C-alpha positions in Angstrom: 1.0 -25.7 -17.2 -0.5 -29.1 -16.6 1.1 -32.5 -17.2 3.7 -30.8 -19.4 1.2 -29.3 -21.7 0.3 -25.6 -22.0 -3.1 -24.7 -20.5 -5.0 -23.7 -23.6 -7.1 -21.2 -21.5 -4.0 -19.0 -21.1 -3.4 -18.5 -24.8 -5.8 -20.5 -27.1 -4.7 -21.0 -30.7 -7.9 -19.5 -32.0 -7.0 -16.2 -30.2 -3.7 -16.0 -32.1 -5.4 -16.7 -35.4 -7.5 -13.5 -35.0 -4.6 -11.3 -34.0 -3.2 -10.7 -37.5 -2.0 -7.0 -37.1 -0.2 -7.6 -33.9 2.7 -10.0 -33.2 2.3 -12.3 -30.3 5.2 -14.5 -29.1 5.0 -16.8 -26.1 8.0 -18.5 -24.5 7.5 -21.2 -21.8 9.6 -21.8 -18.7 11.9 -24.0 -20.7 12.9 -21.0 -22.8 11.1 -22.5 -25.9 8.7 -20.6 -28.2 5.3 -22.1 -27.9 3.2 -19.6 -29.8 4.0 -17.5 -32.8 1.2 -15.4 -34.4 0.5 -14.6 -38.0 1.6 -11.0 -37.4 5.0 -12.4 -36.5 5.1 -14.4 -39.7 4.2 -11.3 -41.7 6.8 -8.8 -40.4 9.6 -11.3 -39.8 9.1 -13.3 -42.9 9.4 -16.6 -41.1 7.0 -19.5 -40.8 5.6 -20.6 -37.6 7.3 -24.0 -37.8 10.6 -22.2 -38.0 10.0 -20.6 -34.6 8.0 -23.1 -32.5 10.2 -25.1 -30.1 13.2 -22.8 -30.6 15.0 -20.6 -28.0 14.5 -16.9 -29.0 18.3 -16.5 -29.1 18.5 -19.1 -31.9 16.3 -17.1 -34.3 16.9 -13.5 -33.3 20.2 -11.7 -33.3 21.0 -8.2 -32.1 21.8 -5.8 -35.0 24.8 -3.5 -35.1 25.2 -2.3 -31.4 25.6 1.2 -32.6 22.2 1.1 -34.2 20.5 -0.7 -31.3 17.5 1.5 -30.2 16.8 -0.2 -26.9 19.5 0.5 -24.3 18.1 -2.4 -22.3 18.3 -4.9 -25.1 22.0 -5.7 -24.9 21.9 -8.7 -27.1 19.5 -10.6 -24.8 16.0 -11.5 -25.5 13.6 -9.3 -23.6 11.2 -12.2 -23.3 13.9 -14.3 -21.6 14.6 -11.4 -19.3 10.9 -11.3 -18.3 11.0 -15.1 -17.9 14.0 -14.8 -15.6 13.0 -12.0 -13.2 9.4 -11.2 -14.0 10.3 -7.7 -15.2 7.8 -6.1 -17.7 8.9 -4.1 -20.7 6.5 -1.5 -21.9 6.8 0.2 -25.3 10.5 -0.8 -25.5 12.2 -0.1 -28.9 14.0 -3.1 -30.2 16.1 -3.4 -33.4 17.2 -6.9 -34.4 17.7 -9.4 -37.3 15.9 -12.7 -37.8 17.8 -15.8 -38.7 17.0 -15.2 -42.4 18.5 -11.7 -42.3 15.3 -9.7 -42.1 15.9 -6.4 -40.2 13.1 -5.4 -37.8 12.4 -2.3 -35.7 9.6 -3.0 -33.3 7.8 -1.5 -30.3 7.9 -4.3 -27.7 5.8 -5.2 -24.6 6.3 -8.2 -22.4 4.8 -9.6 -19.2 5.1 -12.9 -17.3 2.2 -15.3 -16.7 2.1 -16.9 -13.2 0.9 -20.4 -12.1 -1.2 -21.0 -9.0 1.9 -20.9 -6.8 3.0 -17.5 -8.0 5.9 -18.9 -10.1 6.5 -17.6 -13.6 5.1 -20.1 -16.1 5.7 -18.3 -19.3 6.4 -14.9 -20.8 4.2 -13.2 -23.4 5.5 -10.6 -25.8 3.4 -8.3 -28.1 5.0 -6.1 -30.6 4.6 -4.3 -33.9 6.8 -3.1 -36.7 7.5 0.7 -36.5 10.3 1.3 -38.9 8.2 3.5 -41.1 7.3 5.7 -38.0 11.0 6.0 -37.2 11.8 7.1 -40.8 9.1 9.8 -40.4 10.5 10.8 -37.0 14.0 11.0 -38.4 12.8 13.3 -41.1 10.9 15.5 -38.7 13.8 15.7 -36.2 16.3 16.5 -38.9 14.1 19.3 -40.2 13.6 20.6 -36.6 17.3 20.4 -35.9 18.1 22.3 -39.1 15.5 25.0 -38.0 16.8 25.0 -34.4 13.3 24.2 -33.1 13.7 20.7 -31.7 12.2 20.6 -28.2 12.7 18.2 -25.4 10.7 15.0 -25.6 8.8 14.0 -22.5 10.4 11.2 -20.6 13.4 11.2 -22.9 15.6 10.2 -20.0 15.3 6.4 -19.9 12.0 6.6 -17.8 8.4 6.0 -18.6 6.6 6.7 -15.3 5.7 9.8 -13.3 3.5 10.2 -10.2 0.5 10.6 -12.5 0.9 6.9 -13.4 0.6 5.8 -9.8 -3.0 4.5 -9.2 -4.2 4.3 -5.6 -7.0 5.8 -3.5 -6.0 4.1 -0.2 -4.6 6.2 2.6 -1.4 4.0 2.6 -0.7 4.8 -1.0 -1.5 8.5 -0.8 0.9 8.8 2.1 3.7 7.0 0.2 3.1 9.3 -2.8 3.3 12.5 -0.6 6.4 11.3 1.1 8.0 10.4 -2.2 7.2 13.8 -3.6 8.9 15.4 -0.7 11.9 13.2 -1.2 12.0 14.1 -4.9 12.5 17.7 -4.1 15.7 16.9 -2.2 19.0 15.4 -3.6 19.6 12.9 -0.8 19.8 9.1 -1.2 16.5 7.2 -0.9 15.8 3.6 0.2 12.5 2.0 -1.1 11.4 -1.3 0.5 8.5 -3.4 -0.5 7.6 -6.9 -1.7 8.1 -7.9 -5.3 5.5 -6.2 -7.6 4.6 -3.3 -5.3 6.0 -0.7 -7.8 9.4 0.2 -6.4 10.9 1.2 -9.8 7.7 3.2 -10.7 8.3 5.2 -7.5 12.0 5.6 -8.3 11.3 6.9 -11.8 8.6 9.2 -10.5 11.0 10.7 -7.9 13.6 11.2 -10.6 11.1 13.0 -12.9 10.1 15.5 -10.1 13.7 16.2 -9.1 16.2 18.7 -10.4 17.9 15.9 -12.2 15.0 15.0 -14.4 16.7 16.3 -17.6 19.5 13.8 -17.2 19.4 10.0 -17.4 17.8 7.6 -15.0 19.9 4.4 -15.1 18.5 1.2 -13.5 20.3 -2.0 -12.6 18.9 -5.2 -11.0 21.7 -6.3 -8.7 20.5 -9.9 -8.6 20.5 -10.2 -12.4 24.3 -9.5 -12.8 26.9 -12.2 -11.8 28.7 -11.2 -8.7 32.1 -11.1 -10.4 30.8 -8.6 -13.0 28.8 -6.3 -10.8 31.8 -4.2 -9.8 32.9 -3.5 -13.3 29.2 -2.9 -14.3 28.9 -0.2 -11.7 32.3 1.4 -11.9 33.6 0.6 -15.4 36.9 -1.0 -16.5 40.3 0.5 -17.3 41.9 -0.8 -20.6 44.4 -3.5 -19.9 43.3 -4.2 -16.3 43.0 -7.8 -17.2 43.5 -9.9 -20.3 41.4 -8.6 -23.2 39.9 -5.7 -21.1 38.8 -2.7 -23.0 38.1 0.8 -21.7 34.5 0.8 -20.7 32.3 3.2 -18.7 30.3 1.9 -15.8 26.8 2.8 -14.8 27.9 5.6 -12.4 29.4 7.4 -15.4 26.3 6.6 -17.6 24.1 8.2 -14.8 26.3 11.3 -14.4 24.2 14.2 -13.4 21.1 11.9 -13.1 19.9 9.1 -10.9 21.2 5.5 -10.5 18.6 3.0 -9.3 20.0 0.0 -7.6 17.2 -2.6 -7.4 17.4 -5.7 -5.1 20.3 -4.2 -3.2 20.2 -7.0 -0.7 21.5 -9.4 -3.4 24.7 -7.3 -3.8 27.9 -8.7 -2.4 28.9 -7.3 0.9 32.3 -6.3 -0.4 30.8 -4.3 -3.2 28.4 -2.7 -0.7 31.4 -1.4 1.2 32.8 0.2 -2.1 29.4 1.7 -2.8 29.4 3.2 0.7 32.7 4.8 0.0 31.4 6.4 -3.2 28.4 7.7 -1.3 30.6 9.3 1.3 33.4 10.6 -0.9 31.5 11.0 -4.2 34.4 9.5 -6.1 35.3 6.1 -7.5 37.9 4.3 -9.6 37.3 2.0 -12.5 38.3 -1.6 -12.1 42.1 -1.7 -12.5 42.3 2.1 -12.6 44.2 4.6 -10.4 42.4 7.8 -11.5 39.6 8.9 -9.3 36.4 10.0 -11.1 33.9 12.4 -9.5 30.4 11.0 -9.2 27.6 13.5 -9.4 24.9 10.8 -9.1 21.8 10.5 -6.9 21.3 7.0 -5.6 17.9 5.4 -5.1 18.1 1.8 -3.8 15.3 -0.8 -3.5 15.1 -3.9 -1.4 12.4 -6.6 -1.5 12.4 -7.5 2.2 12.4 -5.7 5.5 15.8 -3.8 5.7 16.4 -4.8 9.4 15.9 -8.4 8.5 18.3 -8.1 5.6 20.9 -6.6 8.1 20.3 -9.4 10.6 20.8 -12.0 7.8 24.1 -10.2 6.8 22.6 -9.4 3.3 22.8 -5.6 3.9 25.5 -3.6 5.6 23.9 -1.6 8.4 26.1 1.5 7.7 25.1 1.4 4.1 21.4 1.2 5.0 21.6 4.2 7.3 23.5 6.1 4.7 20.9 5.4 2.0 17.8 5.7 4.1 17.8 9.5 4.6 14.4 9.0 3.1 12.9 5.6 3.7 9.8 4.6 1.7 8.0 1.4 2.6 5.4 0.4 -0.1 2.4 -1.5 1.2 1.4 -4.8 -0.4 -1.8 -4.9 -2.4 -3.5 -7.1 0.1 -3.3 -4.3 2.7 -5.0 -1.8 0.4 -8.0 -3.7 -1.0 -9.7 -0.4 -2.0 -7.1 0.1 -4.8 -7.8 -3.3 -6.5 -10.8 -2.2 -8.5 -9.3 1.2 -9.4 -6.1 -0.5 -10.7 -8.1 -3.2 -12.5 -10.2 -0.6 -14.4 -7.0 1.3 -15.2 -5.4 -1.8 -16.7 -8.6 -2.6 -18.6 -8.7 0.8 -20.2 -5.0 0.6 -21.1 -4.9 -2.9 -22.5 -8.4 -3.5 -24.0 -7.9 -0.8 -26.7 -4.6 -2.3 -27.6 -6.2 -5.7 -28.1 -9.2 -4.2 -29.9 -11.7 -5.3 -27.2 -14.8 -3.4 -26.0 -14.4 -4.4 -22.4 -14.5 -1.3 -20.1 -15.3 -2.7 -16.7 -15.5 -5.7 -14.4 -18.5 -7.9 -13.9 -20.0 -8.0 -10.4 -18.7 -11.6 -9.8 -15.2 -10.7 -11.2 -15.0 -7.8 -8.7 -15.8 -10.2 -5.8 -13.2 -12.7 -6.9 -10.5 -10.1 -7.3 -11.2 -8.6 -3.9 -11.0 -12.0 -2.2 -7.5 -12.7 -3.5 -4.4 -11.9 -1.4 -2.2 -10.9 -4.5 1.2 -12.3 -3.5 2.5 -10.9 -6.7 1.0 -7.5 -5.9 0.2 -5.0 -8.7 2.3 -6.8 -11.1 0.3 -10.0 -10.7 -3.0 -8.0 -11.0 -1.9 -6.4 -14.2 -1.0 -9.8 -15.7 -4.3 -11.3 -14.6 -6.3 -8.5 -16.3 -4.2 -8.7 -19.4 -4.4 -12.5 -19.6 -8.2 -12.3 -19.0 -8.7 -9.7 -21.7 -7.2 -12.1 -24.3 -10.0 -14.5 -23.5 -12.8 -11.9 -23.4 -15.3 -12.0 -26.3 -15.1 -9.3 -28.9 -18.7 -8.1 -28.0 -18.2 -8.2 -24.2 -18.3 -4.9 -22.3 -17.7 -6.4 -18.8 -14.8 -8.7 -18.0 -16.6 -11.9 -16.9 -15.4 -14.3 -14.2 -15.0 -17.1 -16.7 -12.1 -15.2 -18.3 -10.1 -15.1 -15.0 -7.3 -17.6 -14.3 -8.4 -20.9 -12.8 -6.3 -20.5 -9.7 -8.3 -17.4 -8.8 -11.6 -19.1 -9.4 -10.6 -22.2 -7.3 -9.4 -20.0 -4.4 -12.7 -18.0 -4.5 -14.7 -21.2 -4.5 -12.8 -22.6 -1.5 -13.3 -19.4 0.5 -17.1 -19.4 -0.3 -17.4 -23.1 0.7 -15.5 -22.5 4.0 -17.7 -19.5 4.9 -20.8 -21.6 4.1 -19.6 -24.5 6.2 -18.8 -22.1 9.1 -22.3 -20.7 9.0 -23.8 -24.2 8.9 -21.8 -25.2 12.0 -23.3 -22.3 14.0 -26.8 -22.7 12.6 -27.9 -25.3 15.2 -26.5 -23.4 18.2 -27.9 -20.5 20.1 -25.8 -17.5 21.0 -25.1 -18.7 24.5 -23.7 -22.0 23.3 -21.5 -20.2 20.7 -20.1 -17.8 23.3 -19.4 -20.7 25.7 -17.6 -22.7 23.0 -15.4 -19.6 22.2 -14.7 -19.0 25.9 -13.7 -22.7 26.4 -11.4 -22.8 23.4 -9.7 -19.5 24.5 -9.1 -20.9 28.0 -7.6 -24.1 26.6 -5.3 -22.1 24.4 -4.2 -19.8 27.3 -3.4 -22.8 29.5 -1.5 -24.5 26.7 0.5 -21.4 25.9 1.5 -21.1 29.6 2.2 -24.9 30.1 -0.9 -25.3 32.3 0.2 -22.6 34.8 -3.2 -21.3 36.0 -1.8 -18.1 37.5 0.0 -17.1 34.3 -3.0 -18.1 32.2 -5.3 -16.0 34.3 -2.9 -13.0 34.0 -2.9 -13.5 30.2 -6.7 -13.6 30.1 -6.9 -10.6 32.5 -9.1 -12.3 35.0 -8.5 -13.5 38.6 -7.1 -17.0 39.3 -10.3 -18.0 41.2 -12.5 -16.8 38.3 -10.4 -18.9 35.9 -10.6 -22.0 38.2 -14.4 -21.6 38.3 -14.6 -21.5 34.5 -12.3 -24.5 34.2 -14.7 -26.5 36.5 -17.7 -25.3 34.4 -16.2 -26.5 31.1 -14.5 -29.6 32.7 -11.0 -28.4 31.8 -8.2 -30.2 33.6 -5.3 -28.1 34.8 
């Protein structure tokens, strides 16, 4: 976003004109729709001018809750969810009505687009109408049910990831996967720590899908996305009449009965609620808000935290007793910058996954693109990498087989250019000096730093440099360094 205008390289209008079979909807950081493709017009029977500039909640309404297909779409726009917390939705079923009453059943995907500072600039949604598919599935399921032959559907437990979906050839990632598989064979609580975008929920779902609880539901909640005064009732449910207008409602512990409850960003949970969670872990019982009856909780807890747990404890954002109760197995996911060897493998995986969806022929990275991706530190980790590849594929030509560097976001190109210029300048500085001069300069700078660090105490500086005091004094005289 530059000067209040959308960067046309991110989502050029000509790209949307060509995507007629797919619906592409883009919402900016002000929660306004800024792009609405012809595919959207066709299936939703609205004009582009009816959508542009509107908040998605103004033109889309959830249908009858009993008919809502997506359990995650509780009357909120998935695009706005993505804009808020950066969460992606992949192949999510959504059932809704447009402002003109048109009923739509779609398969929805969304992802955020980041600016050069790593902030979410906009969210992009792609979807397609699938009501005819569901009619066919309903017919097949009814027939199978009548015949008693309906089998279990893979990942029919609120999950979409297994260990097969984790891409990584680095030793760090292989060790995490092996440890996670061992944890999955147990039924103890697990703590997963790692920076945003490292794949904590992917690991949590994979652990669930290798455990004895895999046939039951995996229920996830982002503790930072729920207001503090609602989190307790969200987790434990509400007894009818406990406060004005309160209706009997199950909490997530009951929804996850027999399965796994994934508590993401646990360090954002109120300390008081953490103490109640600790009690549930220890006694395996809880009460609904306003209730007296104890309910047995047969639930496996997997918690995730986006900072070092010991730092969170020190900052009073995480109870130490809760941490030690949860971290029977402790998985620490490495950031992408520490496993550079995985960047190309992940990029090729995302290309093969997204290019076919967009109808592009791209199947690899160009040589320059590889260099640029390897030079970046990826503060947004695998999530950022996926969005960069997806965003770049939109800009790739229809006849391109390699993803060219010109398609990559400008902030990556600018950073790569700055690094190259810095390296060139560094080589130029040393070009006019021989090896002895370069060694002497390094030795002089090191001595100055050691003296400064020890407040010009020669004895302590010599000890730090692991040389004798006399030797250090001789070198100070050589380089004319005052003590």
